[in-house]
C-alpha positions in Angstrom: -9.1 -11.2 -11.3 -8.8 -10.6 -7.3 -11.7 -11.9 -5.2 -11.3 -9.1 -2.9 -14.1 -6.4 -3.9 -13.0 -2.8 -4.2 -16.1 -1.9 -2.1 -14.5 -3.3 1.1 -15.9 -1.4 3.9 -18.7 -3.1 5.4 -21.2 -1.2 7.3 -22.9 -3.6 9.2 -19.9 -5.9 9.6 -18.2 -2.6 11.4 -21.3 -2.1 13.7 -22.2 -5.7 14.7 -18.9 -7.2 15.6 -16.0 -6.2 17.9 -14.0 -3.9 16.3 -11.1 -2.2 18.0 -8.9 1.1 18.0 -4.7 0.2 17.6 -4.7 2.0 21.9 -7.9 -0.3 22.8 -5.9 -3.6 21.0 -2.5 -2.4 22.8 -4.3 -2.1 26.0 -5.6 -5.2 26.1 -2.2 -6.8 25.9 -0.5 -8.1 29.5 2.6 -8.9 30.9 5.2 -10.6 28.9 2.8 -10.6 25.5 3.3 -6.4 26.6 6.9 -6.9 26.8 7.1 -8.8 23.7 5.2 -6.4 21.4 6.9 -3.3 22.5 10.5 -4.9 21.8 9.4 -5.7 18.3 8.0 -2.2 17.5 11.1 -0.7 19.0 13.0 -3.5 16.6 11.1 -1.6 13.2 13.4 0.8 12.8 16.8 -1.1 12.4 14.7 -3.0 9.8 15.4 -2.4 6.2 12.2 -0.8 4.6 11.4 -3.6 1.7 11.7 -5.9 4.7 8.8 -3.8 6.5 7.1 -3.9 3.6 7.2 -7.3 3.0 5.6 -7.7 6.6 2.5 -6.0 5.8 0.6 -8.3 4.0 1.7 -11.4 6.4 1.3 -9.7 9.6 -0.9 -11.4 12.1 -1.3 -8.6 14.9 -3.6 -5.6 13.8 -1.7 -3.3 16.6 1.7 -4.4 15.0 0.4 -3.7 11.2 -0.2 -0.3 12.8 3.2 -0.1 13.6 5.0 -1.2 10.9 2.3 1.5 8.8 3.8 4.2 10.9 7.3 3.3 10.9 6.8 3.2 6.5 5.1 6.5 6.9 8.0 7.6 8.6 10.0 6.5 6.1 8.3 8.8 3.3 6.6 5.4 2.0 3.0 6.4 0.6 0.6 3.6 1.7 -0.1 2.3 -1.9 3.7 1.1 -2.3 3.4 -0.8 1.6 3.1 -4.4 0.3 0.1 -6.7 0.1 -2.7 -5.7 1.9 -3.2 -8.4 4.5 -6.7 -9.2 4.0 -6.3 -12.3 6.6 -6.9 -10.0 9.2 -10.8 -9.2 8.2 -12.5 -5.8 9.1 -10.0 -5.3 12.0 -7.0 -4.8 9.3 -8.8 -2.9 7.0 -10.0 -0.5 9.6 -6.3 -0.4 10.5 -5.3 0.2 7.1 -8.0 3.5 6.8 -6.4 4.5 9.6 -2.8 3.9 7.5 -4.9 6.3 4.6 -5.6 9.1 6.8 -2.6 9.3 8.9 -0.9 9.9 5.8 -3.0 12.5 3.8 -2.9 14.3 6.9 0.9 14.3 7.2 1.3 15.3 3.9 -1.4 17.4 2.8 -2.1 19.2 6.6 -4.5 21.7 4.6 -6.7 19.5 3.1 -10.5 19.5 4.4 -12.9 16.7 3.9 -16.6 17.4 2.5 -18.6 16.6 4.6 -18.5 17.0 9.2 -17.3 13.7 10.2 -14.2 13.7 7.7 -13.6 17.3 8.7 -13.2 16.5 12.2 -10.7 13.9 11.7 -8.6 15.7 9.8 -8.8 18.3 12.5 -7.6 15.9 15.1 -4.3 14.9 16.0 -3.9 11.5 14.1 -3.2 8.6 16.2 -4.8 10.4 19.4 -7.6 8.5 21.1 -10.3 10.7 20.0 -8.5 10.4 16.5 -9.5 7.0 16.4 -12.6 7.2 17.7 -13.8 9.2 15.1 -12.2 6.9 12.4 -13.8 3.8 13.9 -16.9 6.1 13.5 -16.5 6.9 10.0 -15.2 3.5 9.1 -18.7 1.9 10.0 -20.3 4.5 9.1 -19.3 4.4 5.0 -20.6 1.0 3.4 -18.0 1.8 0.2 -15.0 3.7 -1.4 -17.7 6.0 -3.2 -18.7 7.2 0.0 -15.1 7.5 1.8 -14.3 9.7 -1.3 -17.1 11.9 -1.1 -16.8 12.3 2.7 -13.1 13.4 2.0 -13.1 14.8 -0.9 -10.2 13.2 -2.4 -9.0 14.0 -5.8 -8.1 11.4 -8.2 -4.5 12.0 -7.6 -4.7 11.9 -3.8 -6.6 8.3 -4.0 -3.4 6.9 -6.2 -1.6 7.1 -2.9 -4.1 5.6 -0.5 -4.6 1.8 0.0 -8.3 1.1 0.5 -10.2 3.9 -1.5 -8.5 2.9 -5.0 -11.1 3.0 -7.9 -12.2 -1.2 -8.8 -10.0 -0.8 -11.7 -7.0 0.9 -10.2 -7.5 -2.0 -7.3 -6.9 -4.9 -9.7 -4.1 -3.4 -11.2 -2.3 -3.6 -7.2 -3.9 -6.8 -7.2 -1.7 -8.2 -10.5 1.3 -6.2 -9.2 1.6 -8.6 -5.8 1.5 -12.0 -5.2 1.9 -14.4 -7.8 1.0 -11.9 -10.4 4.1 -10.1 -9.3 6.2 -13.5 -10.1 4.7 -14.0 -13.6 5.5 -10.3 -14.1 9.3 -10.9 -13.1 9.3 -14.3 -15.3 8.1 -12.3 -18.4 10.8 -9.5 -17.9 13.5 -12.2 -17.3 12.5 -13.7 -20.7 13.0 -10.5 -22.5 16.0 -9.8 -20.9 17.3 -13.0 -21.7 16.3 -12.3 -25.1 18.5 -9.4 -25.9 21.4 -10.1 -22.9 24.0 -7.6 -22.3 27.3 -8.4 -23.9 29.4 -7.8 -21.3 27.8 -10.5 -19.1 28.6 -9.0 -15.9 24.7 -8.7 -14.6 22.5 -11.6 -13.7 19.0 -11.8 -15.9 17.2 -12.8 -12.8 18.4 -10.1 -10.7 17.9 -7.6 -13.7 14.4 -8.8 -14.2 13.3 -8.5 -10.1 15.0 -5.1 -10.3 13.3 -3.8 -13.2 9.6 -5.2 -11.9 10.1 -3.7 -9.0 10.8 -0.5 -10.4 8.0 -0.6 -13.1 5.1 -1.8 -9.9 6.2 1.7 -8.1 6.0 3.6 -11.6 2.7 1.8 -12.3 0.7 2.4 -8.7 1.4 5.9 -8.3 1.2 6.9 -12.1 4.1 9.2 -12.0 6.6 10.3 -14.4 10.4 9.4 -14.1 11.8 11.6 -11.3 8.7 11.2 -9.1 9.3 7.2 -9.6 13.2 7.6 -8.9 12.0 9.6 -5.6 9.9 7.2 -4.2 12.2 4.4 -5.7 14.9 5.8 -3.2 12.3 6.1 -0.1 11.4 1.9 -0.7 15.1 0.4 -1.4 17.7 3.5 -0.2 19.1 3.4 -4.4 19.3 6.9 -5.6 18.6 7.1 -9.3 18.1 10.5 -11.4 15.0 10.5 -13.8 17.0 9.3 -16.9 17.9 6.7 -15.4 14.7 5.3 -14.3 13.5 6.8 -17.7 15.7 4.3 -19.3 14.6 1.7 -17.3 11.1 2.1 -17.3 11.2 2.1 -21.5 13.2 -1.2 -21.4 10.5 -3.3 -19.4 7.0 -0.8 -20.6 6.0 -3.1 -24.0 6.6 -6.4 -22.0 4.8 -5.1 -19.1 1.8 -3.5 -20.4 1.6 -6.4 -22.6 1.3 -9.0 -19.7 -1.1 -6.7 -17.8 -3.2 -6.9 -21.4 -3.0 -10.6 -21.2 -3.6 -11.0 -17.5 -7.1 -9.2 -18.0 -8.1 -11.1 -20.6 -7.6 -14.3 -18.9 -9.5 -13.1 -16.0 -12.3 -12.3 -18.2 -12.2 -16.1 -19.1 -12.4 -17.3 -15.8 
């Protein structure tokens, strides 16, 4: 089981330690450091989407983390599909990821209204602006748990599926199992299944097939969507255009193995 709690917004920590908005983080950079940062941000547009996704989980600079999220948002990739969470960035990183969730909500559902005053004010303010960041930082410090954020923003279950910081405990566990070592083990069991029933043409590589099927399964599992929507999201992520029938066939080929592996992981974690 993941050691990271589903409730990951620490009110006391946010209030007492020095947290900064992204504009403030960028303003603290000077000279050559700022030039390097700007050059790296500019170069993001030329990078492959899967490469950007991999960088999210290893990013060492919260300001760059925001730039990665914004580039991926511009490519139509929902927050939940943007790779591992950068837990090593601590509360500052969680603030940035919360902000990325809010930006996605505003961009994709501009008519959505929050339930409480501060959340409503955030959703009425142009995302990314200095004023928006001040409100987001205040909300981040005020809401001490995921439930509080869900209530404040009036989020539905389908909306939460697309976001990173407001998942239920169960969904957060699924997310963690589909990344890092858990994903590598999933690829392994799928590869074993592929080798047990090999393609007689010999034109496919079992390892490559397993990785692709595991990646496609992860998209489907995280979004909890059918083949058509999974195909759409897969195209945003990988650049590969598949029709719903092709996706349905791939998901059917891996479903039993993937769910059995997931149940095994749950049982193993319960014994730890």
